matplotlib code that plots the C-alpha trace (Angstrom):
import matplotlib.pyplot as plt

x = [11.0, 10.7, 11.1, 7.9, 8.6, 5.5, 6.9, 7.7, 4.1, 3.1, 6.1, 6.1, 9.1, 10.2, 12.4, 14.6, 15.3, 15.1, 14.9, 11.4, 12.8, 15.4, 12.7, 10.4, 13.3, 14.1, 10.4, 10.1, 13.2, 11.7, 8.3, 9.8, 11.7, 8.4, 8.3, 4.9, 5.4, 4.0, 6.3, 6.4, 9.1, 10.5, 13.5, 13.9, 14.1, 10.7, 8.9, 10.9, 10.1, 6.4, 6.3, 8.1, 5.6, 2.6, 3.8, 6.7, 8.4, 9.8, 12.9, 14.3, 16.2, 18.1, 20.3, 23.5, 23.5, 20.4, 20.0, 19.8, 19.6, 21.9, 21.5, 23.6, 21.1, 18.3, 20.1, 20.5, 16.8, 15.8, 18.1, 16.6, 13.0, 13.0, 16.4, 15.4, 14.3, 16.9, 18.5, 20.2, 22.0, 21.2, 23.5, 25.4, 28.3, 29.3, 32.9, 34.6, 35.4, 31.9, 30.5, 32.7, 31.6, 28.0, 28.3, 30.1, 27.3, 24.6, 23.5, 22.7, 24.0, 24.8, 23.8, 25.2, 22.3, 23.9, 24.4, 21.0, 20.9, 21.7, 19.0, 16.0, 18.1, 19.7, 16.2, 14.9, 17.9, 17.9, 14.2, 14.5, 17.5, 15.7, 12.6, 14.7, 16.5, 13.2, 11.9, 15.1, 14.9, 11.2, 12.0, 14.9, 12.5, 9.9, 12.6, 13.8, 10.2, 9.6, 12.8, 11.8, 8.3, 9.9, 12.2, 9.2, 7.3, 10.2, 10.4, 6.7, 6.6, 9.3, 7.8, 4.3, 5.5, 7.1, 4.1, 1.7, 3.8, 3.8, 0.0, -0.9, -1.1, -3.8, -6.1, -5.2, -5.0, -8.6, -10.1, -7.8, -8.8, -12.5, -12.1, -10.5, -12.7, -16.5, -15.9, -17.7, -15.1, -12.4, -14.3, -15.0, -11.2, -10.7, -13.1, -11.1, -7.8, -9.3, -10.7, -7.3, -5.6, -8.1, -7.7, -3.9, -3.8, -6.1, -3.7, -0.8, -2.8, -3.7, 0.0, 0.8, -2.1, -0.7, 2.6, 1.2, -2.1, -4.3, -7.9, -8.8, -12.0, -15.0, -17.8, -20.9, -20.0, -22.6, -21.3, -22.7, -20.7, -17.6, -17.8, -18.2, -15.1, -13.1, -14.3, -13.2, -9.7, -9.4, -10.5, -7.6, -5.1, -7.1, -5.4, -7.5, -7.8, -9.3, -13.0, -14.3, -17.6, -19.1, -22.3, -24.1, -27.2, -28.9, -27.9, -29.1, -26.4, -24.2, -21.3, -19.3, -15.6, -12.8, -13.4, -9.8, -8.8, -11.6, -11.0, -7.3, -8.4, -10.6, -7.9, -5.2, -7.2, -8.3, -4.8, -3.6, -6.3, -5.4, -1.7, -2.8, -4.4, -1.5, -3.4, -6.6, -9.8, -12.6, -12.3, -15.5, -16.4, -19.8, -21.5, -24.5, -26.2, -24.8, -28.1, -26.3, -25.8, -28.2, -26.6, -26.6, -23.6, -22.5, -20.3, -17.9, -16.5, -13.4, -12.7, -10.5, -10.0, -6.2, -3.3, -4.5, -2.5, -1.2, -1.7, 1.6, 1.0, -2.5, -1.1, 1.5, -0.2, -1.0, 2.5, 4.4, 6.9, 5.9, 5.4, 5.5, 6.2, 9.7, 8.9, 6.4, 6.7, 4.7, 2.6, -0.4, -2.5, -1.4, -2.7, -6.0, -6.7, -5.9, -8.3, -11.1, -10.7, -10.4, -14.0, -15.3, -15.1, -13.6, -11.6, -11.9, -9.9, -10.5, -8.0, -6.8, -3.9, -5.1, -8.7, -8.5, -8.9, -11.8, -11.6, -14.8, -14.9, -17.7, -18.4, -21.1, -24.0, -25.7, -29.0, -29.1, -31.0, -32.8, -30.3, -29.5, -29.4, -26.7, -27.2, -25.5, -22.7, -22.9, -20.6, -17.1, -16.6, -13.3, -10.5, -10.3, -6.6, -5.9, -2.3, -1.6, 1.6, 2.0, 4.9, 5.6, 8.8, 7.2, 7.9, 5.2, 2.4, 3.7, 3.6, 0.1, -1.3, 0.2, -1.3, -4.7, -5.1, -3.8, -6.5, -9.0, -8.0, -5.5, -2.0, 0.5, 3.9, 5.5, 8.2, 9.9, 10.7, 10.3, 13.4, 12.4, 8.9, 10.5, 12.6, 9.6, 7.6, 10.5, 10.8, 7.1, 5.1, 2.7, 0.1, -3.7, -3.6, -0.8, -1.0, 1.8, 2.6, 3.1, 6.4, 8.4, 12.1, 14.3, 11.4, 8.4, 4.9, 4.5, 7.8, 6.9, 3.6, 5.2, 7.7, 4.9, 3.0, 6.1, 6.2, 2.6, 0.6, -2.9, -4.5, -5.7, -3.4, -4.3, -2.0, -1.8, -1.5, -0.6, -2.9, 0.0, 2.0, 0.1, 0.8, 1.6, 3.8, 2.2, -1.3, -1.6, -1.7, -0.1, -2.6, -3.7, -3.8, -6.9, -5.6, -7.5, -6.2, -6.6, -5.8, -3.9, -4.2, -5.5, -8.3, -8.5, -12.2, -11.5, -8.5, -10.5, -13.3, -10.8, -9.2, -12.6, -13.7, -10.5, -10.8, -14.5, -15.4, -17.7]
y = [14.5, 14.8, 11.7, 11.5, 10.4, 10.4, 8.0, 10.9, 12.2, 15.8, 17.8, 21.0, 23.1, 26.2, 28.6, 31.1, 33.5, 37.3, 37.1, 36.2, 35.3, 32.9, 31.3, 30.8, 29.3, 26.8, 25.8, 25.3, 23.1, 20.8, 20.7, 20.0, 17.1, 15.5, 16.2, 17.1, 20.1, 23.2, 26.2, 29.1, 31.7, 33.8, 36.3, 37.2, 35.7, 36.7, 35.3, 32.1, 31.5, 32.2, 29.7, 27.0, 27.6, 27.1, 24.1, 21.7, 21.6, 18.4, 20.4, 23.9, 25.4, 28.6, 31.2, 32.0, 35.8, 38.1, 41.7, 41.6, 37.8, 34.8, 31.2, 30.3, 32.0, 30.2, 26.9, 27.6, 28.5, 25.2, 23.1, 24.8, 24.3, 21.1, 19.3, 16.4, 18.5, 18.5, 21.8, 22.5, 25.7, 26.9, 29.8, 31.4, 32.6, 29.5, 28.6, 25.5, 26.9, 28.1, 24.7, 22.9, 25.3, 24.8, 21.0, 21.3, 23.5, 20.8, 21.5, 18.3, 19.6, 22.6, 23.4, 26.1, 28.1, 28.2, 24.4, 23.3, 19.8, 18.1, 19.9, 17.5, 14.4, 16.2, 17.2, 13.6, 12.0, 14.4, 13.9, 10.1, 10.0, 12.2, 10.0, 6.9, 8.3, 9.3, 5.8, 4.2, 6.3, 5.4, 1.7, 2.1, 3.9, 1.2, -1.5, 0.4, 0.7, -3.0, -3.9, -1.6, -3.2, -6.7, -5.6, -4.2, -7.5, -9.4, -6.9, -7.0, -10.8, -11.0, -8.1, -9.6, -12.9, -11.1, -8.8, -11.8, -13.4, -10.2, -9.8, -13.4, -13.0, -10.3, -13.1, -15.8, -13.8, -12.4, -15.9, -16.6, -13.4, -14.2, -17.7, -16.2, -13.3, -12.6, -8.8, -7.1, -4.4, -7.0, -8.9, -5.7, -5.0, -8.5, -7.7, -4.5, -6.5, -9.2, -6.6, -4.8, -8.2, -9.0, -5.6, -5.7, -9.1, -7.6, -4.7, -7.1, -9.0, -5.7, -4.8, -8.2, -8.0, -4.6, -6.2, -9.5, -8.3, -10.7, -10.0, -9.8, -11.3, -8.9, -8.2, -6.1, -2.6, -0.1, 3.2, 5.1, 2.9, 3.2, 7.0, 7.0, 4.9, 7.0, 10.2, 9.0, 8.2, 11.5, 13.7, 12.3, 13.8, 16.8, 20.2, 22.8, 25.0, 22.2, 21.5, 18.0, 17.4, 13.9, 13.1, 9.9, 10.7, 7.3, 5.2, 2.1, 2.2, -0.9, -1.9, -5.1, -4.6, -5.4, -3.1, -2.5, -1.7, 0.7, 2.4, 2.7, 4.4, 7.0, 7.7, 8.1, 10.5, 12.4, 12.8, 14.0, 16.6, 17.7, 18.1, 20.1, 22.7, 24.0, 27.3, 25.4, 24.7, 22.2, 18.5, 16.8, 13.2, 12.7, 9.4, 9.5, 7.5, 8.2, 8.8, 9.4, 5.7, 2.9, 0.4, 1.1, 3.0, 5.0, 8.0, 8.7, 12.2, 13.3, 17.0, 19.7, 23.4, 23.2, 24.1, 21.8, 20.2, 21.4, 19.5, 17.7, 16.4, 15.3, 13.3, 11.5, 11.2, 7.5, 6.5, 4.3, 6.1, 9.6, 11.9, 15.6, 15.0, 15.1, 12.0, 10.3, 6.8, 7.5, 4.3, 5.7, 6.8, 3.7, 1.5, 3.5, 3.1, -0.7, -1.2, 0.8, -1.0, -4.4, -4.1, -3.0, 0.8, 3.8, 6.7, 10.2, 13.3, 17.1, 19.7, 23.2, 25.1, 27.3, 25.9, 22.4, 18.8, 16.4, 12.6, 10.7, 7.0, 5.3, 2.0, -0.8, -0.3, -3.1, -2.5, -3.5, -6.7, -8.3, -9.1, -12.7, -14.4, -17.0, -20.3, -20.6, -23.1, -25.8, -25.5, -27.0, -29.9, -29.6, -32.1, -35.2, -35.5, -36.4, -36.0, -33.1, -32.5, -28.9, -28.2, -24.5, -22.5, -19.3, -19.2, -16.8, -18.7, -22.0, -20.9, -19.4, -22.4, -24.7, -22.6, -22.3, -26.0, -27.0, -24.9, -26.9, -30.1, -31.5, -32.8, -30.8, -31.5, -28.6, -28.8, -25.9, -27.9, -31.4, -32.8, -31.9, -33.4, -36.7, -36.9, -36.3, -39.0, -41.5, -40.7, -40.4, -42.1, -41.0, -38.3, -38.5, -35.5, -33.3, -29.6, -28.7, -25.4, -25.7, -23.6, -25.5, -25.8, -29.0, -31.2, -29.9, -30.6, -33.2, -35.0, -35.0, -36.6, -39.2, -40.0, -40.3, -42.6, -44.8, -44.9, -46.2, -43.0, -43.1, -40.3, -36.9, -34.0, -30.3, -28.3, -24.5, -23.1, -19.7, -18.5, -17.8, -21.0, -24.3, -26.9, -29.6, -28.8, -31.4, -30.7, -34.2, -34.9, -38.3, -41.1, -42.9, -39.8, -37.6, -34.1, -30.9, -27.6, -24.6, -21.3, -18.6, -16.2, -18.3, -17.6, -19.8, -20.7, -22.1, -24.0, -25.5, -26.6, -28.0, -30.1, -31.3, -32.1, -34.0, -36.1, -36.6, -35.2, -32.4]
z = [-52.9, -49.1, -47.0, -45.0, -41.3, -39.1, -36.5, -34.2, -34.3, -34.4, -32.9, -31.0, -31.8, -30.0, -32.1, -30.3, -33.2, -33.7, -37.5, -38.8, -42.1, -40.6, -38.4, -41.4, -43.3, -40.6, -40.3, -44.1, -44.1, -41.5, -43.1, -46.5, -45.0, -44.1, -40.4, -38.8, -36.6, -35.1, -34.3, -31.9, -32.0, -29.1, -29.0, -25.4, -21.9, -20.7, -23.8, -23.6, -19.9, -20.6, -23.4, -21.4, -18.5, -20.8, -22.8, -23.1, -26.6, -28.1, -29.1, -29.0, -32.0, -31.2, -32.8, -30.9, -30.9, -30.6, -29.3, -25.5, -25.5, -26.4, -27.3, -24.3, -22.0, -23.8, -23.2, -19.5, -19.1, -20.9, -18.8, -15.7, -16.7, -18.8, -18.5, -20.8, -23.8, -26.6, -27.7, -31.1, -32.0, -35.6, -36.4, -39.2, -37.1, -35.1, -35.4, -34.2, -30.7, -30.2, -31.3, -28.8, -26.1, -27.0, -26.7, -23.4, -22.0, -22.8, -26.4, -28.4, -31.7, -33.8, -37.4, -39.7, -41.3, -44.7, -44.6, -43.5, -45.1, -41.8, -39.8, -40.3, -39.4, -36.4, -35.1, -35.6, -34.0, -31.0, -30.3, -30.5, -28.2, -25.7, -25.7, -25.4, -22.4, -20.8, -21.4, -20.0, -16.8, -16.5, -16.7, -14.2, -11.8, -12.1, -11.5, -8.4, -7.2, -7.7, -5.9, -3.0, -2.8, -2.8, 0.0, 1.8, 1.4, 2.9, 5.8, 6.3, 6.4, 9.1, 11.1, 10.8, 12.3, 15.3, 15.8, 15.8, 18.5, 20.6, 20.1, 20.8, 24.6, 24.1, 22.8, 25.3, 28.5, 28.5, 28.8, 31.7, 33.3, 32.9, 34.4, 37.5, 38.3, 38.4, 38.8, 36.0, 35.8, 35.3, 32.7, 30.8, 30.9, 29.5, 26.7, 25.8, 25.8, 23.5, 21.1, 21.0, 20.2, 17.4, 15.8, 16.2, 14.3, 11.6, 11.2, 10.7, 8.2, 6.4, 6.3, 4.7, 2.3, 1.0, 0.0, -1.1, -2.7, -0.7, 0.4, 4.1, 5.5, 5.3, 7.7, 7.8, 9.0, 10.2, 9.1, 12.1, 14.5, 12.3, 12.3, 16.1, 16.5, 14.0, 15.7, 19.1, 17.8, 15.9, 18.9, 21.0, 18.6, 17.2, 17.4, 19.2, 16.1, 13.9, 14.0, 13.4, 11.7, 11.5, 9.6, 8.6, 6.6, 7.4, 10.4, 8.6, 6.0, 6.0, 3.8, 3.4, 4.1, 6.5, 9.5, 10.4, 6.8, 6.2, 9.6, 8.5, 5.3, 7.1, 9.7, 7.1, 5.0, 8.1, 9.5, 6.1, 6.2, 9.7, 8.7, 5.7, 8.0, 10.1, 10.7, 11.6, 9.8, 9.4, 8.8, 7.6, 7.3, 5.7, 4.6, 2.3, -0.4, -3.8, -5.7, -9.0, -9.7, -10.6, -8.2, -4.5, -3.5, -0.4, -0.7, 2.1, 1.8, 3.7, 3.1, 4.6, 3.8, 4.1, 1.8, -1.1, -3.8, -7.2, -10.5, -10.3, -6.8, -7.8, -10.7, -8.6, -5.3, -5.7, -6.9, -4.4, -2.3, -3.6, -0.6, 0.1, 3.8, 5.3, 7.3, 5.0, 3.5, 0.3, 0.9, 2.8, -0.1, -2.2, 0.6, 0.8, -2.9, -2.8, 0.2, -1.5, -4.8, -3.2, -2.0, -5.4, -4.6, -6.2, -4.8, -6.3, -5.4, -5.9, -4.7, -5.3, -3.8, -0.9, -1.1, 0.3, -0.6, -0.9, -1.1, -2.2, -1.5, -3.6, -2.0, -2.6, -0.2, 1.7, 3.4, 7.0, 7.6, 10.6, 13.3, 13.4, 16.8, 16.8, 18.5, 21.8, 21.7, 24.4, 27.4, 27.0, 29.3, 31.3, 31.1, 33.2, 33.6, 29.9, 28.9, 26.5, 24.6, 23.4, 20.9, 20.1, 19.7, 20.8, 24.6, 25.6, 23.7, 24.9, 28.6, 28.2, 26.5, 29.2, 32.0, 30.3, 29.5, 32.9, 34.5, 32.4, 34.1, 31.6, 32.5, 30.5, 28.8, 27.0, 24.3, 22.4, 19.3, 17.7, 19.3, 22.8, 22.1, 21.0, 24.2, 26.4, 24.7, 25.0, 28.7, 29.7, 27.0, 24.3, 25.1, 24.6, 22.2, 20.7, 19.9, 17.5, 15.9, 12.1, 12.2, 14.9, 14.3, 14.0, 13.1, 11.1, 12.3, 9.6, 10.4, 14.1, 13.5, 11.3, 14.0, 16.6, 14.3, 14.0, 17.9, 17.9, 18.4, 17.0, 18.9, 17.5, 16.6, 16.6, 14.3, 14.9, 11.4, 9.9, 7.2, 4.9, 5.6, 5.2, 7.8, 5.3, 2.3, 0.1, 1.4, 3.0, 6.7, 7.9, 7.4, 10.6, 12.7, 13.1, 12.3, 13.3, 11.9, 14.2, 12.5, 14.3, 16.0, 18.8, 21.2, 24.2, 23.9, 20.4, 21.8, 24.6, 22.2, 19.7, 22.4, 23.7, 20.2, 19.4, 22.6, 22.1, 25.5, 24.3]

ax = plt.figure().add_subplot(projection="3d")
ax.plot(x, y, z, "-o")
ax.set_aspect("equal")
plt.show()
């Protein structure tokens, strides 16, 4: 009675055999043993290549010698097309030397036709071993990918810190420029610098959010304005043989998202489209209401008529580190999908070789509302000679803060770490207010404030805090000191107001 074994599922078996009777005998032996299988038989190279192109077998069973074709040729073809598929010789003429040669060339086993009792177990074992090997390699690849992402996260964290320090002057300097000039051209230049600084910081945050999975703050984005900005950036790098088409069906369409991240998505997809059209073509960005859904959605379509993608590339395009570009990182499309999905959207792709590619971004739609007029904040009263101590290990930011606050009428003392701050207070006395960066070396911000409290300090403290690194490890500020937390990146008007509020002069 056959031993039913359905754990392998329905098998697809390719028989390389020139004798229909022998092929039928092999199939009957496997079916009688309880295996569930479908069979296809070929007896020449062209037929085998055609079969392997149309489907992937679970195993190949091959005779050794056939007119005009051999089992060794069949083995070489299989290893070329599907290296992981097991291969077993089933022959009536295989001696010991031929068997050894077959195993050396990559066959998984050999069976003598006139002694077929071992065939079902050999087939079962070979398929299980092949599947186990594929699963093992898949696990190893996932582990390697996870390790690379972890390394990327560590690199991004360090790079993000350095980039924030480099970009910080772009937020501080514009206020200094405005205070020193009434020239409208100079103030407009200051506004441009400040905007670049803000967007630069948002790009750093976006990079960190990719590796950490955090959400960035959203804002109301008018798609018409976003398309204008993206179009301006694209035209600066557009090849002369590529035509750009921008269309927003309704200039009132508004979505809720992070501006920099969404702009990054459109630029990434657009640049990919441009690179896919080396001979030129048309790149289209179209935004329209998605009328096919009950809830309000906007469809942003980015399409090109470039080289397109085959089915294998389409299947793997969102896998981390998969890329078809010689200098690509394989993270661009992964980042695009993460950003779209983080705002409740969906990204769809259609592509055909030689026809082009279309990306559809389906995003929640927000109708534009009546513009809100914010209340004007009262003017910030300048300092009256109050003593300020600023403690920051970033030299550029420390210098800019010192100059800016000094210009407001405060008397400044600057320290690059907690130890220097302690010496300054021992020599010149306690300040009226202290500004301290949460990441200073030697003494932490919390330790410095505790030491100041022990020296008799009861004034306010302003702690400059990174969003990813809380100022106080246990979540508690020292009691007896009024602590104001000011998130970075810093803008000087916020710093001026924070100091005025802490001193009670505003």
